[in-house]
MITOR-359182 format. One line per 10 residues: number of its first residue (from 1); their letters; for each residue x, y, z of N, C-alpha, C. Coordinates in steps of 0.05 Angstrom, whole numbers. Layout:
! residues N
NUM	a	X Y Z X Y Z X Y Z | ...
This chain:
! residues 219
1	mhikekaidn	199 -407 -247 193 -381 -255 204 -358 -239 | 213 -341 -251 226 -313 -237 206 -303 -211 | 220 -294 -193 202 -287 -168 185 -260 -182 | 189 -244 -199 179 -222 -203 155 -235 -225 | 159 -253 -242 139 -260 -256 113 -278 -240 | 127 -289 -220 109 -310 -206 87 -286 -189 | 103 -267 -174 89 -244 -160 67 -230 -182 | 76 -227 -202 51 -214 -222 26 -230 -226 | 34 -255 -234 16 -275 -235 -3 -277 -214 | 5 -278 -190 -2 -278 -161 -23 -257 -159
11	lkqfdvgnkl	-12 -234 -167 -28 -206 -158 -47 -206 -177 | -47 -210 -206 -61 -206 -222 -91 -223 -216 | -94 -242 -206 -111 -262 -197 -133 -242 -180 | -125 -220 -166 -143 -201 -147 -147 -175 -157 | -139 -168 -183 -151 -146 -197 -172 -145 -202 | -183 -117 -191 -211 -113 -192 -216 -91 -208 | -197 -85 -234 -201 -67 -249 -210 -42 -241 | -228 -24 -252 -233 -4 -250 -268 6 -256 | -282 -17 -255 -308 -18 -262 -325 -36 -237 | -315 -25 -211 -331 -42 -192 -359 -32 -185
21	pnlpvlpkas	-381 -47 -185 -409 -39 -180 -413 -29 -155 | -433 -10 -149 -442 -6 -120 -417 10 -98 | -401 21 -113 -381 36 -95 -393 59 -84 | -392 64 -59 -404 90 -48 -392 115 -62 | -409 137 -62 -401 161 -70 -388 173 -47 | -362 173 -49 -342 187 -29 -313 200 -48 | -305 218 -33 -281 233 -41 -260 208 -44 | -247 208 -69 -228 187 -81 -198 190 -71 | -184 172 -69 -153 172 -66 -138 145 -77 | -115 147 -87 -103 122 -91 -77 125 -79
31	vliplfvkng	-67 95 -78 -38 98 -65 -20 81 -82 | 0 83 -90 19 66 -106 36 45 -84 | 34 21 -93 48 3 -72 73 -4 -93 | 98 7 -92 118 -3 -110 135 -25 -103 | 138 -47 -119 147 -70 -114 173 -71 -132 | 194 -80 -120 220 -87 -137 234 -113 -129 | 250 -118 -148 267 -146 -138 296 -134 -129 | 310 -147 -107 333 -146 -105 349 -167 -89 | 366 -173 -103 383 -196 -91 366 -221 -92 | 343 -225 -108 328 -248 -113 305 -246 -88
41	hlytlltlrs	297 -223 -77 276 -223 -58 257 -194 -69 | 232 -196 -57 219 -180 -65 217 -151 -47 | 221 -135 -48 217 -104 -36 195 -86 -40 | 189 -69 -25 171 -50 -26 181 -23 -19 | 171 -2 -27 181 23 -18 161 43 -8 | 170 55 13 151 67 32 160 102 39 | 144 111 44 153 145 52 148 151 81 | 163 172 95 156 185 117 141 212 110 | 118 216 114 109 238 107 121 263 123 | 123 287 117 134 313 123 117 317 152
51	kelrtgagev	133 328 173 121 337 196 106 361 194 | 112 374 171 91 401 166 68 396 156 | 63 375 147 34 369 134 12 368 154 | -9 375 144 -35 384 159 -49 358 170 | -45 334 153 -60 310 163 -36 287 156 | -39 268 177 -15 249 177 13 257 174 | 23 278 187 48 287 190 61 266 205 | 86 260 194 106 242 208 96 212 207 | 78 206 193 64 183 196 81 166 165 | 86 138 167 90 125 144 74 119 126
61	cfpggkrdps	76 119 98 58 112 82 66 105 57 | 51 92 35 55 93 8 53 120 -4 | 65 127 -29 62 147 -42 32 150 -51 | 18 175 -52 -7 172 -62 -18 202 -50 | -47 197 -57 -58 225 -47 -87 223 -62 | -104 246 -56 -127 255 -63 -130 252 -98 | -154 243 -111 -160 244 -139 -165 276 -149 | -141 282 -167 -154 308 -180 -178 301 -203 | -186 332 -207 -211 328 -227 -196 315 -258 | -170 324 -258 -161 317 -292 -154 286 -290
71	dkddvetalr	-153 278 -264 -140 245 -271 -161 227 -278 | -155 213 -300 -175 198 -314 -186 170 -300 | -167 158 -279 -177 139 -269 -154 136 -241 | -163 114 -225 -146 111 -197 -121 106 -208 | -110 91 -228 -84 89 -234 -70 115 -237 | -82 134 -253 -70 153 -259 -63 174 -234 | -84 173 -215 -81 186 -185 -54 179 -171 | -54 147 -176 -26 138 -158 0 146 -174 | -2 144 -198 23 145 -209 28 174 -211 | 9 199 -211 19 224 -209 22 229 -182
81	eaeeeiglpp	14 224 -164 24 228 -136 50 215 -132 | 58 196 -144 81 187 -136 106 199 -154 | 98 210 -170 117 231 -189 121 256 -172 | 97 265 -162 101 292 -148 113 289 -118 | 110 264 -106 126 259 -81 148 255 -75 | 159 230 -99 184 219 -98 200 217 -124 | 188 236 -142 201 239 -167 201 211 -184 | 181 191 -180 181 167 -201 160 176 -226 | 176 173 -246 167 173 -270 142 154 -278 | 118 165 -286 95 141 -289 104 124 -313
91	ncvqvvcrlf	122 129 -332 129 111 -352 147 89 -341 | 161 92 -313 178 76 -306 166 51 -284 | 136 57 -285 122 38 -266 108 21 -282 | 109 -7 -281 94 -28 -294 68 -40 -274 | 54 -22 -284 24 -28 -264 16 -59 -267 | 12 -70 -243 3 -98 -242 -30 -101 -237 | -41 -88 -218 -71 -91 -211 -74 -67 -194 | -102 -68 -189 -115 -51 -171 -127 -70 -151 | -128 -62 -127 -140 -81 -107 -164 -65 -94 | -179 -78 -76 -208 -71 -74 -206 -44 -55
101	piinksgllv	-220 -25 -64 -214 2 -44 -222 -5 -18 | -211 15 1 -215 17 27 -223 46 40 | -242 49 57 -242 73 69 -227 82 92 | -208 101 87 -188 109 107 -206 120 133 | -185 132 147 -198 145 173 -208 174 168 | -202 186 149 -212 207 137 -232 211 118 | -244 184 112 -268 181 97 -262 179 68 | -236 179 60 -233 178 33 -234 148 22 | -245 142 -1 -246 120 -15 -216 110 -30 | -200 96 -15 -177 88 -24 -172 66 -43
111	tpvvgfiees	-160 72 -64 -161 46 -85 -124 41 -81 | -118 18 -76 -88 15 -74 -82 3 -103 | -61 13 -116 -51 6 -138 -22 -7 -135 | -17 -32 -148 8 -46 -145 26 -45 -165 | 46 -36 -171 65 -37 -192 95 -46 -187 | 110 -52 -208 136 -58 -205 150 -34 -216 | 172 -27 -202 194 -9 -210 218 -21 -210 | 240 -5 -224 266 -19 -223 285 -17 -197 | 297 -36 -188 316 -32 -167 337 -4 -168 | 342 5 -187 361 28 -193 343 50 -187
121	fcpspnpaev	316 54 -185 308 77 -179 319 94 -158 | 321 120 -163 329 133 -140 311 154 -133 | 298 153 -113 277 175 -99 288 206 -101 | 269 220 -109 275 250 -104 253 263 -89 | 252 256 -61 228 265 -44 226 294 -48 | 202 303 -53 190 330 -46 193 340 -19 | 210 353 -5 213 360 22 184 373 31 | 169 385 19 142 392 29 120 370 35 | 128 346 21 113 326 30 125 301 42 | 147 299 37 159 274 45 189 277 58
131	savftvpldf	196 269 82 217 273 99 238 255 90 | 230 227 82 244 203 81 233 184 61 | 250 167 48 245 147 30 256 126 38 | 246 98 43 264 76 51 251 51 36 | 263 30 37 250 1 31 254 -18 50 | 231 -36 50 236 -55 62 224 -83 47 | 240 -106 58 234 -136 47 204 -140 49 | 192 -145 28 161 -152 26 158 -174 49 | 169 -196 52 162 -221 74 168 -211 100 | 182 -184 106 178 -173 135 148 -168 147
141	ftskkdhhaa	134 -164 123 101 -164 131 90 -185 138 | 102 -211 132 93 -237 142 98 -245 169 | 121 -234 181 134 -244 201 125 -231 231 | 123 -246 250 112 -234 276 134 -227 289 | 161 -227 282 184 -215 299 180 -189 309 | 175 -172 283 174 -144 297 142 -136 291 | 122 -150 296 97 -149 293 81 -145 319 | 61 -124 324 46 -125 342 17 -116 331 | -1 -129 347 -30 -123 336 -38 -91 352 | -49 -78 334 -58 -55 349 -93 -57 349
151	aarvwpmpsf	-103 -36 370 -128 -41 379 -143 -28 353 | -167 -44 346 -187 -37 320 -215 -40 333 | -230 -32 313 -259 -34 321 -269 -61 311 | -255 -64 284 -272 -86 268 -255 -113 267 | -225 -111 266 -210 -131 261 -177 -123 273 | -166 -141 281 -138 -135 287 -124 -122 267 | -112 -99 272 -95 -81 254 -64 -85 261 | -50 -99 240 -21 -101 242 -6 -77 247 | 15 -76 262 32 -57 267 58 -69 267 | 80 -47 259 108 -66 256 128 -37 262
161	nftdpdsgsq	147 -45 276 170 -33 282 196 -43 261 | 203 -21 244 222 -31 227 250 -16 227 | 274 -28 229 299 -10 225 311 -15 205 | 316 9 190 328 9 164 360 2 163 | 363 -21 156 393 -27 160 414 -6 146 | 407 3 124 425 24 117 429 55 129 | 408 65 140 410 87 152 411 83 184 | 397 59 195 399 55 223 370 69 233 | 353 84 216 330 98 223 303 78 230 | 292 83 247 273 69 258 245 80 250
171	yhiwgltaml	227 58 242 200 69 230 179 55 241 | 155 68 248 133 51 258 117 51 240 | 105 31 226 87 25 205 64 15 214 | 40 26 211 16 20 228 -8 27 207 | -28 17 220 -57 30 201 -60 20 175 | -75 31 160 -81 24 133 -50 17 118 | -31 32 117 -5 26 109 2 -3 116 | 0 -9 143 11 -37 150 -7 -56 139 | -32 -49 137 -53 -73 130 -49 -76 96 | -46 -54 81 -44 -64 56 -14 -75 50
181	atlvaflalr	9 -70 62 32 -82 64 30 -109 70 | 14 -117 89 8 -145 92 -5 -159 77 | -27 -145 67 -45 -150 45 -25 -161 20 | -10 -140 10 5 -149 -16 22 -167 -14 | 39 -169 13 60 -187 16 44 -218 18 | 24 -226 29 5 -247 26 0 -253 -4 | -8 -231 -17 -23 -245 -41 -1 -247 -65 | 23 -230 -60 47 -232 -79 63 -257 -74 | 66 -265 -51 88 -285 -40 73 -310 -35 | 50 -309 -34 24 -335 -25 41 -348 1
191	knpefdvgfd	47 -326 22 59 -336 40 43 -324 69 | 27 -346 81 13 -335 104 29 -318 125 | 14 -303 134 32 -287 153 32 -301 182 | 51 -296 201 50 -314 225 38 -303 245 | 17 -283 243 -1 -273 261 -27 -265 251 | -51 -262 268 -78 -258 253 -81 -231 239 | -85 -235 214 -89 -214 200 -115 -197 199 | -138 -214 208 -163 -200 212 -174 -203 182 | -168 -210 161 -181 -211 138 -179 -237 127 | -202 -247 110 -200 -274 101 -181 -283 81
201	ledpisffqq	-162 -301 89 -139 -300 71 -147 -320 43 | -169 -334 52 -181 -350 26 -196 -336 7 | -208 -316 14 -228 -298 -7 -220 -265 3 | -198 -255 1 -200 -227 11 -217 -205 -5 | -221 -213 -29 -236 -188 -38 -263 -191 -28 | -275 -215 -27 -306 -212 -16 -299 -206 14 | -283 -209 28 -277 -198 59 -278 -169 60 | -261 -155 38 -263 -125 37 -285 -110 29 | -301 -128 6 -324 -116 -4 -350 -115 23 | -344 -138 37 -366 -131 63 -351 -120 82
211	alhrrmskl	-329 -111 85 -320 -92 104 -328 -63 96 | -329 -60 66 -333 -34 58 -363 -31 62 | -382 -45 57 -410 -43 62 -419 -40 92 | -401 -56 106 -408 -45 138 -398 -21 142 | -376 -9 136 -362 17 141 -384 36 132 | -396 37 109 -414 49 96 -440 55 115 | -448 30 122 -475 34 137 -470 47 164 | -444 53 175 -442 66 195 -435 94 190 | -433 104 163 -429 135 159 -450 150 159
């Protein structure tokens, strides 16, 4: 089976859909985790947020943002934000799945949306929001070579230092972005990370459900 089809089959097993029961009533947001195949390997695309932004300035993240009232669901939010931030047309994304939502540091309920794009996609970053766009081999997020654990209250939070071979630019990938990248790498590749991820590799959905409930009990 081709690596893309295999990854899609793997990821769809963890699709939570859009009808999760008992979700907290919080402001919603979505991120798009774009995957593509290059030279027989899976890659993902990340952005560096503009230093002019009020929140998360200069941080690495996936395209995404807050839900607009006009968005019909989490997928539409992720696709709209990706188009606004990096010029990715929604019809150029093959949506694969929605993963379990997570509460971020700002108190937003963030739903990760995973989709495939073409290797030929050429980003057009919106300079008001994005200062750089770069790609990373997905299995980078399973290797301990450039990984170090960041302090966290609940579980070890992965953190990575990545050097873009094309530009030579160095990026620090941490926080929720690093955790989601590690999670998607594990789910898509079925490759155990070489470090302690902090979540249950055998049953990640139940783990994130429990984590959400624990976080809500402290809000």
